Every structure is written in structure tokens, then in C-alpha cells.
C-alpha positions as CSV (number, residue, x, y, z in Angstrom):
1,M,22.3,-87.2,8.4
2,P,22.5,-86.6,4.5
3,R,20.7,-86.4,1.9
4,P,20.2,-89.0,-0.5
5,V,21.5,-89.5,-3.5
6,T,18.8,-89.5,-6.3
7,P,18.3,-89.9,-9.8
8,A,18.9,-86.8,-12.1
9,L,15.7,-84.7,-13.2
10,A,14.3,-83.9,-16.4
11,A,11.2,-82.9,-18.4
12,D,10.7,-83.7,-21.9
13,T,7.7,-81.9,-24.2
14,I,5.5,-83.5,-26.8
15,I,4.7,-80.0,-28.6
16,E,1.9,-80.4,-31.2
17,L,2.0,-77.2,-34.2
18,I,-1.6,-76.5,-33.7
19,D,-1.8,-74.0,-37.3
20,Y,-0.5,-77.2,-39.4
21,P,-2.5,-79.5,-40.7
22,G,-2.9,-82.6,-38.4
23,R,-1.0,-81.2,-35.4
24,P,2.3,-82.7,-36.1
25,I,4.5,-82.9,-33.1
26,V,8.3,-81.5,-33.7
27,L,11.7,-84.1,-32.8
28,I,15.1,-82.9,-32.4
29,E,17.5,-84.3,-34.1
30,R,20.3,-84.7,-30.7
31,A,23.7,-83.3,-31.5
32,N,25.9,-85.1,-28.7
33,P,25.7,-88.6,-27.2
34,P,22.6,-90.1,-27.3
35,Y,22.1,-89.4,-31.4
36,G,19.0,-90.0,-32.6
37,W,15.5,-88.0,-32.7
38,A,14.1,-87.3,-29.3
39,I,11.8,-85.3,-27.5
40,P,12.6,-81.4,-27.1
41,G,13.7,-81.7,-23.1
42,G,16.6,-81.2,-20.8
43,F,17.4,-81.3,-17.3
44,V,15.5,-79.7,-14.6
45,D,17.6,-76.4,-12.9
46,V,18.1,-76.6,-9.0
47,G,14.8,-74.1,-7.7
48,E,13.0,-74.8,-11.0
49,R,9.7,-76.0,-11.1
50,V,9.3,-79.1,-13.5
51,E,6.6,-77.4,-15.4
52,Y,8.6,-74.0,-16.3
53,A,11.8,-76.6,-16.9
54,A,9.6,-78.2,-19.8
55,I,8.2,-75.1,-20.9
56,R,12.1,-73.5,-21.1
57,E,13.7,-76.7,-22.9
58,A,11.3,-75.8,-25.8
59,Q,12.3,-72.6,-26.2
60,E,15.9,-73.7,-25.8
61,E,16.0,-76.2,-28.5
62,V,13.1,-75.2,-31.1
63,G,12.3,-72.0,-29.7
64,L,8.8,-72.5,-29.7
65,D,6.7,-70.8,-26.6
66,V,4.6,-73.7,-25.6
67,Q,1.4,-74.1,-23.8
68,L,1.1,-77.1,-21.4
69,I,-1.9,-79.4,-21.3
70,A,-1.4,-82.4,-19.5
71,L,1.4,-84.6,-18.2
72,L,1.8,-87.9,-20.0
73,G,3.8,-89.1,-17.7
74,I,6.7,-90.0,-15.7
75,Y,9.1,-92.5,-16.9
76,S,11.9,-93.7,-14.7
77,D,13.8,-97.0,-15.7
78,P,16.7,-96.4,-14.4
79,N,18.3,-97.9,-17.8
80,R,16.5,-95.4,-20.3
81,D,19.4,-93.5,-20.4
82,H,22.5,-95.1,-20.3
83,R,24.5,-91.9,-19.1
84,G,22.8,-92.6,-15.4
85,H,19.4,-93.1,-13.9
86,T,17.4,-89.9,-15.2
87,V,13.9,-89.8,-14.6
88,T,12.0,-87.5,-17.0
89,A,7.9,-85.4,-16.8
90,C,7.0,-85.6,-19.5
91,Y,4.3,-83.0,-21.0
92,V,2.3,-82.4,-23.6
93,A,1.8,-78.9,-25.2
94,E,0.4,-76.8,-28.0
95,A,2.4,-74.0,-29.8
96,T,2.4,-72.3,-33.0
97,G,4.7,-71.2,-35.6
98,T,7.7,-72.8,-37.0
99,P,10.6,-74.6,-35.1
100,I,13.8,-73.9,-35.5
101,A,16.2,-76.1,-34.0
102,A,18.9,-74.5,-31.2
103,D,20.3,-75.8,-28.0
104,D,22.2,-78.9,-28.1
105,A,19.1,-79.8,-31.2
106,K,21.7,-80.2,-34.5
107,N,18.0,-80.6,-36.0
108,C,14.3,-80.2,-36.0
109,Q,11.3,-81.9,-38.0
110,L,7.9,-82.2,-37.9
111,F,6.7,-86.1,-38.3
112,K,3.1,-87.3,-38.4
113,L,2.4,-89.9,-35.7
114,D,2.8,-92.6,-38.5
115,E,6.0,-91.1,-40.3
116,L,8.3,-91.1,-36.8
117,P,12.0,-91.3,-37.9
118,E,14.6,-94.0,-36.5
119,P,16.3,-94.1,-34.6
120,L,14.8,-92.4,-32.0
121,A,16.8,-92.1,-28.4
122,F,16.0,-92.7,-25.0
123,D,12.8,-94.4,-24.4
124,H,11.1,-92.1,-26.9
125,A,9.3,-95.4,-28.7
126,E,7.6,-96.3,-25.6
127,V,6.9,-92.6,-25.1
128,L,5.8,-91.6,-28.5
129,A,3.7,-95.1,-28.2
130,H,1.8,-93.8,-24.7
131,Y,1.2,-90.4,-26.5
132,K,-0.7,-92.4,-29.7
133,L,-3.2,-93.6,-26.9
134,F,-3.5,-89.8,-25.7
135,R,-4.2,-88.4,-28.8
136,E,-6.5,-91.3,-30.2
137,N,-8.8,-91.5,-26.4
138,G,-6.7,-88.8,-24.0
139,Q,-5.5,-91.6,-22.1
140,V,-2.3,-90.4,-20.3
141,A,0.5,-92.8,-20.1
142,P,-0.6,-96.5,-18.3
143,L,1.1,-97.3,-15.6
144,P,3.6,-100.7,-16.5
145,D,2.6,-104.2,-16.7
146,K,4.8,-105.5,-13.6
147,L,5.5,-103.6,-10.8
148,D,7.0,-105.6,-7.9
149,N,5.9,-103.3,-5.2
150,R,9.8,-102.8,-3.9
């Protein structure tokens, strides 16, 4: 039986800098389409655990060694990435230090949750709204309001 064709798998990491007042998060400005500000992340390599991909991508894109603290949620809307169906596991992590844009990040900056930049790439506005709830009450991403049980 042939292997099924499946979506691409990615890992994203919302990085809280715990050595800065208010624990700002790190966002990257994408150097490649789709342009905009994004949560650091990228594709999982074959043979790699998703958690390790999240840690690796944080190191590659912003030069930070992160400690994963929670899985915020899995985001799988087939329309979340115009390049093709991509599913991402989004983690919350802590780090210290100064981020430096590298790899496919044109720029990186620290942001407070009430001062997020625009435009945000992909579905990252929704992801960051879920992250705000996580910061407020520890609630991970809610399931979508409408599931048609397909």
C-alpha cells in the first residue's frame, strides 16, 4: 500500500524573554514570502522530534537556547499557509539573552502582547490571541468553535 500524501509539519515557538521586564516575546520579520511578522519556527526534518525542531528553529532564527514549557496548540487549518497545507505545533518557551535575526529572519524584535506589529504572517494573530489567554490563565489553545466531525 502506498504511503498517504500528508500535510507538511512545522514547529513554532513563542519565546518569552524572562530576563526582561514583562516577559516580552520575540517575533521575526520574514525575509521570504509570505512576508510579515511571525513566531519563530519552521519545518520538522525527517527523523526529528517536533519538540527538537522547535528548539532548533529558535536557535537558527534568533540565536536563543530555549526551554520549552508548554504545548500551546496544534494549528491545522488547510488555508493557514498559502504555500500549501501545513500543520504546526506551537510551543511556549522561556529564554534569556538578546535575540539576533539569522537564517530566514530579516529582523527580530521584542514585543509586549498589547503592542504586536502588523502584518502578522500565517494565522499568527489567532495563535497569539490564544497565547494571551495562556498568559492570563494557563489555558492552552481552545478547540475550533465549529468541528463538523469529518
